[in-house]
DOGULUM-504782 format. One record per residue: y, z, x of N, C-alpha, C in turn. Coordinates in steps of 0.1 Angstrom, whole numbers, always signed. Layout:
<recs>
<rec><n_yy>Y</n_yy><n_zz>Z</n_zz><n_xx>X</n_xx><ca_yy>Y</ca_yy><ca_zz>Z</ca_zz><ca_xx>X</ca_xx><c_yy>Y</c_yy><c_zz>Z</c_zz><c_xx>X</c_xx></rec>
...
</recs>
This chain:
<recs>
<rec><n_yy>+170</n_yy><n_zz>+1234</n_zz><n_xx>+1176</n_xx><ca_yy>+183</ca_yy><ca_zz>+1228</ca_zz><ca_xx>+1175</ca_xx><c_yy>+189</c_yy><c_zz>+1233</c_zz><c_xx>+1162</c_xx></rec>
<rec><n_yy>+202</n_yy><n_zz>+1236</n_zz><n_xx>+1163</n_xx><ca_yy>+209</ca_yy><ca_zz>+1242</ca_zz><ca_xx>+1151</ca_xx><c_yy>+222</c_yy><c_zz>+1234</c_zz><c_xx>+1150</c_xx></rec>
<rec><n_yy>+225</n_yy><n_zz>+1229</n_zz><n_xx>+1138</n_xx><ca_yy>+237</ca_yy><ca_zz>+1222</ca_zz><ca_xx>+1135</ca_xx><c_yy>+245</c_yy><c_zz>+1229</c_zz><c_xx>+1124</c_xx></rec>
<rec><n_yy>+258</n_yy><n_zz>+1228</n_zz><n_xx>+1125</n_xx><ca_yy>+266</ca_yy><ca_zz>+1234</ca_zz><ca_xx>+1115</ca_xx><c_yy>+275</c_yy><c_zz>+1223</c_zz><c_xx>+1109</c_xx></rec>
<rec><n_yy>+276</n_yy><n_zz>+1223</n_zz><n_xx>+1096</n_xx><ca_yy>+285</ca_yy><ca_zz>+1214</ca_zz><ca_xx>+1089</ca_xx><c_yy>+287</c_yy><c_zz>+1219</c_zz><c_xx>+1075</c_xx></rec>
<rec><n_yy>+297</n_yy><n_zz>+1214</n_zz><n_xx>+1068</n_xx><ca_yy>+300</ca_yy><ca_zz>+1219</ca_zz><ca_xx>+1055</ca_xx><c_yy>+295</c_yy><c_zz>+1209</c_zz><c_xx>+1044</c_xx></rec>
<rec><n_yy>+288</n_yy><n_zz>+1214</n_zz><n_xx>+1034</n_xx><ca_yy>+284</ca_yy><ca_zz>+1206</ca_zz><ca_xx>+1023</ca_xx><c_yy>+286</c_yy><c_zz>+1214</c_zz><c_xx>+1010</c_xx></rec>
<rec><n_yy>+287</n_yy><n_zz>+1207</n_zz><n_xx>+999</n_xx><ca_yy>+287</ca_yy><ca_zz>+1213</ca_zz><ca_xx>+986</ca_xx><c_yy>+273</c_yy><c_zz>+1217</c_zz><c_xx>+983</c_xx></rec>
<rec><n_yy>+271</n_yy><n_zz>+1228</n_zz><n_xx>+976</n_xx><ca_yy>+257</ca_yy><ca_zz>+1232</ca_zz><ca_xx>+973</ca_xx><c_yy>+253</c_yy><c_zz>+1225</c_zz><c_xx>+960</c_xx></rec>
<rec><n_yy>+251</n_yy><n_zz>+1212</n_zz><n_xx>+962</n_xx><ca_yy>+247</ca_yy><ca_zz>+1204</ca_zz><ca_xx>+950</ca_xx><c_yy>+232</c_yy><c_zz>+1203</c_zz><c_xx>+948</c_xx></rec>
<rec><n_yy>+228</n_yy><n_zz>+1197</n_zz><n_xx>+937</n_xx><ca_yy>+214</ca_yy><ca_zz>+1196</ca_zz><ca_xx>+934</ca_xx><c_yy>+207</c_yy><c_zz>+1187</c_zz><c_xx>+945</c_xx></rec>
<rec><n_yy>+214</n_yy><n_zz>+1177</n_zz><n_xx>+950</n_xx><ca_yy>+209</ca_yy><ca_zz>+1168</ca_zz><ca_xx>+960</ca_xx><c_yy>+206</c_yy><c_zz>+1176</c_zz><c_xx>+973</c_xx></rec>
<rec><n_yy>+215</n_yy><n_zz>+1185</n_zz><n_xx>+977</n_xx><ca_yy>+214</ca_yy><ca_zz>+1193</ca_zz><ca_xx>+989</ca_xx><c_yy>+202</c_yy><c_zz>+1202</c_zz><c_xx>+987</c_xx></rec>
<rec><n_yy>+200</n_yy><n_zz>+1208</n_zz><n_xx>+975</n_xx><ca_yy>+189</ca_yy><ca_zz>+1217</ca_zz><ca_xx>+973</ca_xx><c_yy>+176</c_yy><c_zz>+1210</c_zz><c_xx>+974</c_xx></rec>
<rec><n_yy>+175</n_yy><n_zz>+1197</n_zz><n_xx>+970</n_xx><ca_yy>+163</ca_yy><ca_zz>+1189</ca_zz><ca_xx>+970</ca_xx><c_yy>+160</c_yy><c_zz>+1185</c_zz><c_xx>+985</c_xx></rec>
<rec><n_yy>+170</n_yy><n_zz>+1183</n_zz><n_xx>+993</n_xx><ca_yy>+168</ca_yy><ca_zz>+1178</ca_zz><ca_xx>+1006</ca_xx><c_yy>+166</c_yy><c_zz>+1190</c_zz><c_xx>+1016</c_xx></rec>
<rec><n_yy>+170</n_yy><n_zz>+1202</n_zz><n_xx>+1012</n_xx><ca_yy>+169</ca_yy><ca_zz>+1213</ca_zz><ca_xx>+1021</ca_xx><c_yy>+156</c_yy><c_zz>+1215</c_zz><c_xx>+1028</c_xx></rec>
<rec><n_yy>+145</n_yy><n_zz>+1215</n_zz><n_xx>+1021</n_xx><ca_yy>+132</ca_yy><ca_zz>+1217</ca_zz><ca_xx>+1028</ca_xx><c_yy>+129</c_yy><c_zz>+1206</c_zz><c_xx>+1039</c_xx></rec>
<rec><n_yy>+133</n_yy><n_zz>+1194</n_zz><n_xx>+1035</n_xx><ca_yy>+131</ca_yy><ca_zz>+1183</ca_zz><ca_xx>+1045</ca_xx><c_yy>+139</c_yy><c_zz>+1185</c_zz><c_xx>+1057</c_xx></rec>
<rec><n_yy>+151</n_yy><n_zz>+1189</n_zz><n_xx>+1056</n_xx><ca_yy>+160</ca_yy><ca_zz>+1191</ca_zz><ca_xx>+1067</ca_xx><c_yy>+155</c_yy><c_zz>+1203</c_zz><c_xx>+1076</c_xx></rec>
<rec><n_yy>+150</n_yy><n_zz>+1214</n_zz><n_xx>+1069</n_xx><ca_yy>+145</ca_yy><ca_zz>+1225</ca_zz><ca_xx>+1077</ca_xx><c_yy>+133</c_yy><c_zz>+1221</c_zz><c_xx>+1085</c_xx></rec>
<rec><n_yy>+124</n_yy><n_zz>+1212</n_zz><n_xx>+1079</n_xx><ca_yy>+113</ca_yy><ca_zz>+1207</ca_zz><ca_xx>+1087</ca_xx><c_yy>+117</c_yy><c_zz>+1199</c_zz><c_xx>+1099</c_xx></rec>
<rec><n_yy>+129</n_yy><n_zz>+1193</n_zz><n_xx>+1099</n_xx><ca_yy>+134</ca_yy><ca_zz>+1186</ca_zz><ca_xx>+1110</ca_xx><c_yy>+142</c_yy><c_zz>+1195</c_zz><c_xx>+1120</c_xx></rec>
<rec><n_yy>+142</n_yy><n_zz>+1208</n_zz><n_xx>+1117</n_xx><ca_yy>+149</ca_yy><ca_zz>+1217</ca_zz><ca_xx>+1126</ca_xx><c_yy>+164</c_yy><c_zz>+1218</c_zz><c_xx>+1123</c_xx></rec>
<rec><n_yy>+169</n_yy><n_zz>+1214</n_zz><n_xx>+1111</n_xx><ca_yy>+183</ca_yy><ca_zz>+1215</ca_zz><ca_xx>+1107</ca_xx><c_yy>+184</c_yy><c_zz>+1226</c_zz><c_xx>+1098</c_xx></rec>
<rec><n_yy>+193</n_yy><n_zz>+1236</n_zz><n_xx>+1101</n_xx><ca_yy>+195</ca_yy><ca_zz>+1247</ca_zz><ca_xx>+1092</ca_xx><c_yy>+210</c_yy><c_zz>+1247</c_zz><c_xx>+1088</c_xx></rec>
<rec><n_yy>+212</n_yy><n_zz>+1249</n_zz><n_xx>+1076</n_xx><ca_yy>+226</ca_yy><ca_zz>+1249</ca_zz><ca_xx>+1070</ca_xx><c_yy>+231</c_yy><c_zz>+1263</c_zz><c_xx>+1067</c_xx></rec>
<rec><n_yy>+243</n_yy><n_zz>+1265</n_zz><n_xx>+1072</n_xx><ca_yy>+249</ca_yy><ca_zz>+1278</ca_zz><ca_xx>+1069</ca_xx><c_yy>+262</c_yy><c_zz>+1276</c_zz><c_xx>+1061</c_xx></rec>
<rec><n_yy>+263</n_yy><n_zz>+1281</n_zz><n_xx>+1049</n_xx><ca_yy>+275</ca_yy><ca_zz>+1279</ca_zz><ca_xx>+1041</ca_xx><c_yy>+285</c_yy><c_zz>+1289</c_zz><c_xx>+1044</c_xx></rec>
<rec><n_yy>+297</n_yy><n_zz>+1285</n_zz><n_xx>+1047</n_xx><ca_yy>+308</ca_yy><ca_zz>+1294</ca_zz><ca_xx>+1050</ca_xx><c_yy>+318</c_yy><c_zz>+1293</c_zz><c_xx>+1039</c_xx></rec>
<rec><n_yy>+326</n_yy><n_zz>+1303</n_zz><n_xx>+1037</n_xx><ca_yy>+337</ca_yy><ca_zz>+1302</ca_zz><ca_xx>+1027</ca_xx><c_yy>+347</c_yy><c_zz>+1291</c_zz><c_xx>+1031</c_xx></rec>
<rec><n_yy>+355</n_yy><n_zz>+1287</n_zz><n_xx>+1022</n_xx><ca_yy>+365</ca_yy><ca_zz>+1276</ca_zz><ca_xx>+1025</ca_xx><c_yy>+373</c_yy><c_zz>+1280</c_zz><c_xx>+1037</c_xx></rec>
<rec><n_yy>+377</n_yy><n_zz>+1293</n_zz><n_xx>+1037</n_xx><ca_yy>+385</ca_yy><ca_zz>+1297</ca_zz><ca_xx>+1049</ca_xx><c_yy>+380</c_yy><c_zz>+1311</c_zz><c_xx>+1053</c_xx></rec>
<rec><n_yy>+376</n_yy><n_zz>+1311</n_zz><n_xx>+1065</n_xx><ca_yy>+370</ca_yy><ca_zz>+1324</ca_zz><ca_xx>+1070</ca_xx><c_yy>+376</c_yy><c_zz>+1327</c_zz><c_xx>+1084</c_xx></rec>
<rec><n_yy>+387</n_yy><n_zz>+1334</n_zz><n_xx>+1084</n_xx><ca_yy>+394</ca_yy><ca_zz>+1337</ca_zz><ca_xx>+1096</ca_xx><c_yy>+386</c_yy><c_zz>+1345</c_zz><c_xx>+1106</c_xx></rec>
<rec><n_yy>+377</n_yy><n_zz>+1353</n_zz><n_xx>+1101</n_xx><ca_yy>+369</ca_yy><ca_zz>+1361</ca_zz><ca_xx>+1110</ca_xx><c_yy>+360</c_yy><c_zz>+1352</c_zz><c_xx>+1119</c_xx></rec>
<rec><n_yy>+357</n_yy><n_zz>+1340</n_zz><n_xx>+1115</n_xx><ca_yy>+348</ca_yy><ca_zz>+1331</ca_zz><ca_xx>+1122</ca_xx><c_yy>+356</c_yy><c_zz>+1320</c_zz><c_xx>+1129</c_xx></rec>
<rec><n_yy>+369</n_yy><n_zz>+1321</n_zz><n_xx>+1130</n_xx><ca_yy>+378</ca_yy><ca_zz>+1312</ca_zz><ca_xx>+1137</ca_xx><c_yy>+384</c_yy><c_zz>+1318</c_zz><c_xx>+1149</c_xx></rec>
<rec><n_yy>+379</n_yy><n_zz>+1315</n_zz><n_xx>+1161</n_xx><ca_yy>+383</ca_yy><ca_zz>+1322</ca_zz><ca_xx>+1173</ca_xx><c_yy>+399</c_yy><c_zz>+1321</c_zz><c_xx>+1175</c_xx></rec>
<rec><n_yy>+405</n_yy><n_zz>+1311</n_zz><n_xx>+1171</n_xx><ca_yy>+420</ca_yy><ca_zz>+1310</ca_zz><ca_xx>+1173</ca_xx><c_yy>+427</c_yy><c_zz>+1322</c_zz><c_xx>+1165</c_xx></rec>
<rec><n_yy>+422</n_yy><n_zz>+1326</n_zz><n_xx>+1154</n_xx><ca_yy>+428</ca_yy><ca_zz>+1336</ca_zz><ca_xx>+1146</ca_xx><c_yy>+428</c_yy><c_zz>+1350</c_zz><c_xx>+1154</c_xx></rec>
<rec><n_yy>+417</n_yy><n_zz>+1352</n_zz><n_xx>+1162</n_xx><ca_yy>+417</ca_yy><ca_zz>+1364</ca_zz><ca_xx>+1170</ca_xx><c_yy>+427</c_yy><c_zz>+1363</c_zz><c_xx>+1181</c_xx></rec>
<rec><n_yy>+429</n_yy><n_zz>+1351</n_zz><n_xx>+1187</n_xx><ca_yy>+439</ca_yy><ca_zz>+1350</ca_zz><ca_xx>+1198</ca_xx><c_yy>+453</c_yy><c_zz>+1352</c_zz><c_xx>+1192</c_xx></rec>
<rec><n_yy>+456</n_yy><n_zz>+1346</n_zz><n_xx>+1180</n_xx><ca_yy>+469</ca_yy><ca_zz>+1348</ca_zz><ca_xx>+1174</ca_xx><c_yy>+471</c_yy><c_zz>+1363</c_zz><c_xx>+1171</c_xx></rec>
<rec><n_yy>+461</n_yy><n_zz>+1370</n_zz><n_xx>+1167</n_xx><ca_yy>+462</ca_yy><ca_zz>+1384</ca_zz><ca_xx>+1164</ca_xx><c_yy>+466</c_yy><c_zz>+1392</c_zz><c_xx>+1177</c_xx></rec>
<rec><n_yy>+460</n_yy><n_zz>+1388</n_zz><n_xx>+1188</n_xx><ca_yy>+463</ca_yy><ca_zz>+1395</ca_zz><ca_xx>+1201</ca_xx><c_yy>+477</c_yy><c_zz>+1391</c_zz><c_xx>+1206</c_xx></rec>
<rec><n_yy>+481</n_yy><n_zz>+1379</n_zz><n_xx>+1204</n_xx><ca_yy>+494</ca_yy><ca_zz>+1375</ca_zz><ca_xx>+1208</ca_xx><c_yy>+505</c_yy><c_zz>+1382</c_zz><c_xx>+1200</c_xx></rec>
<rec><n_yy>+503</n_yy><n_zz>+1383</n_zz><n_xx>+1187</n_xx><ca_yy>+513</ca_yy><ca_zz>+1391</ca_zz><ca_xx>+1179</ca_xx><c_yy>+513</c_yy><c_zz>+1405</c_zz><c_xx>+1182</c_xx></rec>
<rec><n_yy>+501</n_yy><n_zz>+1411</n_zz><n_xx>+1184</n_xx><ca_yy>+500</ca_yy><ca_zz>+1426</ca_zz><ca_xx>+1187</ca_xx><c_yy>+504</c_yy><c_zz>+1429</c_zz><c_xx>+1201</c_xx></rec>
<rec><n_yy>+500</n_yy><n_zz>+1421</n_zz><n_xx>+1211</n_xx><ca_yy>+502</ca_yy><ca_zz>+1425</ca_zz><ca_xx>+1225</ca_xx><c_yy>+514</c_yy><c_zz>+1419</c_zz><c_xx>+1231</c_xx></rec>
<rec><n_yy>+517</n_yy><n_zz>+1407</n_zz><n_xx>+1228</n_xx><ca_yy>+528</ca_yy><ca_zz>+1399</ca_zz><ca_xx>+1235</ca_xx><c_yy>+541</c_yy><c_zz>+1399</c_zz><c_xx>+1227</c_xx></rec>
<rec><n_yy>+541</n_yy><n_zz>+1399</n_zz><n_xx>+1214</n_xx><ca_yy>+553</ca_yy><ca_zz>+1397</ca_zz><ca_xx>+1206</ca_xx><c_yy>+557</c_yy><c_zz>+1410</c_zz><c_xx>+1199</c_xx></rec>
<rec><n_yy>+549</n_yy><n_zz>+1420</n_zz><n_xx>+1198</n_xx><ca_yy>+552</ca_yy><ca_zz>+1432</ca_zz><ca_xx>+1190</ca_xx><c_yy>+565</c_yy><c_zz>+1438</c_zz><c_xx>+1195</c_xx></rec>
<rec><n_yy>+573</n_yy><n_zz>+1442</n_zz><n_xx>+1186</n_xx><ca_yy>+585</ca_yy><ca_zz>+1449</ca_zz><ca_xx>+1189</ca_xx><c_yy>+597</c_yy><c_zz>+1441</c_zz><c_xx>+1194</c_xx></rec>
<rec><n_yy>+595</n_yy><n_zz>+1428</n_zz><n_xx>+1195</n_xx><ca_yy>+606</ca_yy><ca_zz>+1420</ca_zz><ca_xx>+1200</ca_xx><c_yy>+614</c_yy><c_zz>+1414</c_zz><c_xx>+1189</c_xx></rec>
<rec><n_yy>+626</n_yy><n_zz>+1411</n_zz><n_xx>+1191</n_xx><ca_yy>+635</ca_yy><ca_zz>+1405</ca_zz><ca_xx>+1182</ca_xx><c_yy>+639</c_yy><c_zz>+1392</c_zz><c_xx>+1188</c_xx></rec>
<rec><n_yy>+640</n_yy><n_zz>+1381</n_zz><n_xx>+1180</n_xx><ca_yy>+644</ca_yy><ca_zz>+1368</ca_zz><ca_xx>+1185</ca_xx><c_yy>+656</c_yy><c_zz>+1363</c_zz><c_xx>+1178</c_xx></rec>
<rec><n_yy>+666</n_yy><n_zz>+1357</n_zz><n_xx>+1186</n_xx><ca_yy>+678</ca_yy><ca_zz>+1352</ca_zz><ca_xx>+1180</ca_xx><c_yy>+676</c_yy><c_zz>+1340</c_zz><c_xx>+1172</c_xx></rec>
<rec><n_yy>+666</n_yy><n_zz>+1332</n_zz><n_xx>+1176</n_xx><ca_yy>+664</ca_yy><ca_zz>+1319</ca_zz><ca_xx>+1169</ca_xx><c_yy>+650</c_yy><c_zz>+1314</c_zz><c_xx>+1171</c_xx></rec>
<rec><n_yy>+646</n_yy><n_zz>+1303</n_zz><n_xx>+1165</n_xx><ca_yy>+633</ca_yy><ca_zz>+1298</ca_zz><ca_xx>+1165</ca_xx><c_yy>+629</c_yy><c_zz>+1294</c_zz><c_xx>+1180</c_xx></rec>
<rec><n_yy>+638</n_yy><n_zz>+1289</n_zz><n_xx>+1187</n_xx><ca_yy>+636</ca_yy><ca_zz>+1284</ca_zz><ca_xx>+1201</ca_xx><c_yy>+631</c_yy><c_zz>+1296</c_zz><c_xx>+1210</c_xx></rec>
<rec><n_yy>+638</n_yy><n_zz>+1307</n_zz><n_xx>+1208</n_xx><ca_yy>+635</ca_yy><ca_zz>+1319</ca_zz><ca_xx>+1216</ca_xx><c_yy>+621</c_yy><c_zz>+1324</c_zz><c_xx>+1212</c_xx></rec>
<rec><n_yy>+618</n_yy><n_zz>+1324</n_zz><n_xx>+1199</n_xx><ca_yy>+604</ca_yy><ca_zz>+1327</ca_zz><ca_xx>+1194</ca_xx><c_yy>+594</c_yy><c_zz>+1318</c_zz><c_xx>+1200</c_xx></rec>
<rec><n_yy>+597</n_yy><n_zz>+1305</n_zz><n_xx>+1200</n_xx><ca_yy>+587</ca_yy><ca_zz>+1295</ca_zz><ca_xx>+1205</ca_xx><c_yy>+584</c_yy><c_zz>+1297</c_zz><c_xx>+1220</c_xx></rec>
<rec><n_yy>+594</n_yy><n_zz>+1300</n_zz><n_xx>+1228</n_xx><ca_yy>+592</ca_yy><ca_zz>+1303</ca_zz><ca_xx>+1242</ca_xx><c_yy>+584</c_yy><c_zz>+1316</c_zz><c_xx>+1244</c_xx></rec>
<rec><n_yy>+586</n_yy><n_zz>+1326</n_zz><n_xx>+1235</n_xx><ca_yy>+578</ca_yy><ca_zz>+1338</ca_zz><ca_xx>+1236</ca_xx><c_yy>+564</c_yy><c_zz>+1336</c_zz><c_xx>+1233</c_xx></rec>
<rec><n_yy>+561</n_yy><n_zz>+1327</n_zz><n_xx>+1223</n_xx><ca_yy>+547</ca_yy><ca_zz>+1324</ca_zz><ca_xx>+1219</ca_xx><c_yy>+541</c_yy><c_zz>+1316</c_zz><c_xx>+1230</c_xx></rec>
<rec><n_yy>+548</n_yy><n_zz>+1307</n_zz><n_xx>+1236</n_xx><ca_yy>+542</ca_yy><ca_zz>+1299</ca_zz><ca_xx>+1248</ca_xx><c_yy>+539</c_yy><c_zz>+1309</c_zz><c_xx>+1259</c_xx></rec>
<rec><n_yy>+548</n_yy><n_zz>+1318</n_zz><n_xx>+1262</n_xx><ca_yy>+545</ca_yy><ca_zz>+1328</ca_zz><ca_xx>+1272</ca_xx><c_yy>+533</c_yy><c_zz>+1336</c_zz><c_xx>+1269</c_xx></rec>
<rec><n_yy>+532</n_yy><n_zz>+1340</n_zz><n_xx>+1256</n_xx><ca_yy>+521</ca_yy><ca_zz>+1349</ca_zz><ca_xx>+1251</ca_xx><c_yy>+508</c_yy><c_zz>+1341</c_zz><c_xx>+1253</c_xx></rec>
<rec><n_yy>+507</n_yy><n_zz>+1328</n_zz><n_xx>+1250</n_xx><ca_yy>+495</ca_yy><ca_zz>+1320</ca_zz><ca_xx>+1252</ca_xx><c_yy>+491</c_yy><c_zz>+1320</c_zz><c_xx>+1266</c_xx></rec>
<rec><n_yy>+501</n_yy><n_zz>+1318</n_zz><n_xx>+1275</n_xx><ca_yy>+498</ca_yy><ca_zz>+1317</ca_zz><ca_xx>+1289</ca_xx><c_yy>+493</c_yy><c_zz>+1331</c_zz><c_xx>+1294</c_xx></rec>
<rec><n_yy>+499</n_yy><n_zz>+1342</n_zz><n_xx>+1290</n_xx><ca_yy>+494</ca_yy><ca_zz>+1355</ca_zz><ca_xx>+1294</ca_xx><c_yy>+480</c_yy><c_zz>+1357</c_zz><c_xx>+1289</c_xx></rec>
<rec><n_yy>+477</n_yy><n_zz>+1354</n_zz><n_xx>+1277</n_xx><ca_yy>+463</ca_yy><ca_zz>+1355</ca_zz><ca_xx>+1272</ca_xx><c_yy>+454</c_yy><c_zz>+1347</c_zz><c_xx>+1280</c_xx></rec>
<rec><n_yy>+458</n_yy><n_zz>+1335</n_zz><n_xx>+1283</n_xx><ca_yy>+449</ca_yy><ca_zz>+1327</ca_zz><ca_xx>+1292</ca_xx><c_yy>+446</c_yy><c_zz>+1333</c_zz><c_xx>+1305</c_xx></rec>
<rec><n_yy>+456</n_yy><n_zz>+1338</n_zz><n_xx>+1311</n_xx><ca_yy>+454</ca_yy><ca_zz>+1345</ca_zz><ca_xx>+1324</ca_xx><c_yy>+445</c_yy><c_zz>+1357</c_zz><c_xx>+1323</c_xx></rec>
<rec><n_yy>+447</n_yy><n_zz>+1365</n_zz><n_xx>+1313</n_xx><ca_yy>+439</ca_yy><ca_zz>+1377</ca_zz><ca_xx>+1311</ca_xx><c_yy>+424</c_yy><c_zz>+1373</c_zz><c_xx>+1308</c_xx></rec>
<rec><n_yy>+422</n_yy><n_zz>+1362</n_zz><n_xx>+1301</n_xx><ca_yy>+409</ca_yy><ca_zz>+1357</ca_zz><ca_xx>+1298</ca_xx><c_yy>+403</c_yy><c_zz>+1348</c_zz><c_xx>+1308</c_xx></rec>
<rec><n_yy>+411</n_yy><n_zz>+1345</n_zz><n_xx>+1319</n_xx><ca_yy>+406</ca_yy><ca_zz>+1337</ca_zz><ca_xx>+1329</ca_xx><c_yy>+403</c_yy><c_zz>+1323</c_zz><c_xx>+1324</c_xx></rec>
<rec><n_yy>+411</n_yy><n_zz>+1317</n_zz><n_xx>+1315</n_xx><ca_yy>+409</ca_yy><ca_zz>+1303</ca_zz><ca_xx>+1311</ca_xx><c_yy>+423</c_yy><c_zz>+1296</c_zz><c_xx>+1312</c_xx></rec>
<rec><n_yy>+422</n_yy><n_zz>+1283</n_zz><n_xx>+1313</n_xx><ca_yy>+434</ca_yy><ca_zz>+1275</ca_zz><ca_xx>+1315</ca_xx><c_yy>+440</c_yy><c_zz>+1272</c_zz><c_xx>+1302</c_xx></rec>
<rec><n_yy>+453</n_yy><n_zz>+1271</n_zz><n_xx>+1302</n_xx><ca_yy>+461</ca_yy><ca_zz>+1267</ca_zz><ca_xx>+1290</ca_xx><c_yy>+469</c_yy><c_zz>+1254</c_zz><c_xx>+1294</c_xx></rec>
<rec><n_yy>+472</n_yy><n_zz>+1246</n_zz><n_xx>+1285</n_xx><ca_yy>+479</ca_yy><ca_zz>+1234</ca_zz><ca_xx>+1287</ca_xx><c_yy>+488</c_yy><c_zz>+1231</c_zz><c_xx>+1276</c_xx></rec>
<rec><n_yy>+501</n_yy><n_zz>+1229</n_zz><n_xx>+1278</n_xx><ca_yy>+510</ca_yy><ca_zz>+1225</ca_zz><ca_xx>+1268</ca_xx><c_yy>+510</c_yy><c_zz>+1210</c_zz><c_xx>+1265</c_xx></rec>
<rec><n_yy>+510</n_yy><n_zz>+1206</n_zz><n_xx>+1253</n_xx><ca_yy>+510</ca_yy><ca_zz>+1192</ca_zz><ca_xx>+1249</ca_xx><c_yy>+523</c_yy><c_zz>+1189</c_zz><c_xx>+1241</c_xx></rec>
<rec><n_yy>+529</n_yy><n_zz>+1178</n_zz><n_xx>+1244</n_xx><ca_yy>+541</ca_yy><ca_zz>+1174</ca_zz><ca_xx>+1236</ca_xx><c_yy>+537</c_yy><c_zz>+1163</c_zz><c_xx>+1226</c_xx></rec>
<rec><n_yy>+540</n_yy><n_zz>+1165</n_zz><n_xx>+1214</n_xx><ca_yy>+537</ca_yy><ca_zz>+1155</ca_zz><ca_xx>+1204</ca_xx><c_yy>+549</c_yy><c_zz>+1148</c_zz><c_xx>+1200</c_xx></rec>
<rec><n_yy>+548</n_yy><n_zz>+1135</n_zz><n_xx>+1199</n_xx><ca_yy>+560</ca_yy><ca_zz>+1127</ca_zz><ca_xx>+1195</ca_xx><c_yy>+562</c_yy><c_zz>+1129</c_zz><c_xx>+1180</c_xx></rec>
<rec><n_yy>+575</n_yy><n_zz>+1130</n_zz><n_xx>+1176</n_xx><ca_yy>+578</ca_yy><ca_zz>+1132</ca_zz><ca_xx>+1162</ca_xx><c_yy>+584</c_yy><c_zz>+1120</c_zz><c_xx>+1156</c_xx></rec>
<rec><n_yy>+578</n_yy><n_zz>+1109</n_zz><n_xx>+1158</n_xx><ca_yy>+582</ca_yy><ca_zz>+1096</ca_zz><ca_xx>+1152</ca_xx><c_yy>+580</c_yy><c_zz>+1095</c_zz><c_xx>+1138</c_xx></rec>
</recs>
């Protein structure tokens, strides 16, 4: 079993580390932000490079629709479903 979570590398963590490993828990420390390990970053990179590159948009709404279309295209290419959600802005 392998679990991932974020902890500060404190003295308490150092003391508990061997106990956790004996229980099958291994801790991997990641930088505060690691875009290479965030799958959505790779998707955004492809959307920008493959779906939006070279286009000009008259306003934010046109850009938003192009991004939505890009997400849908990426989903079709990757054979996974996409779903739009509407958030209330109360």
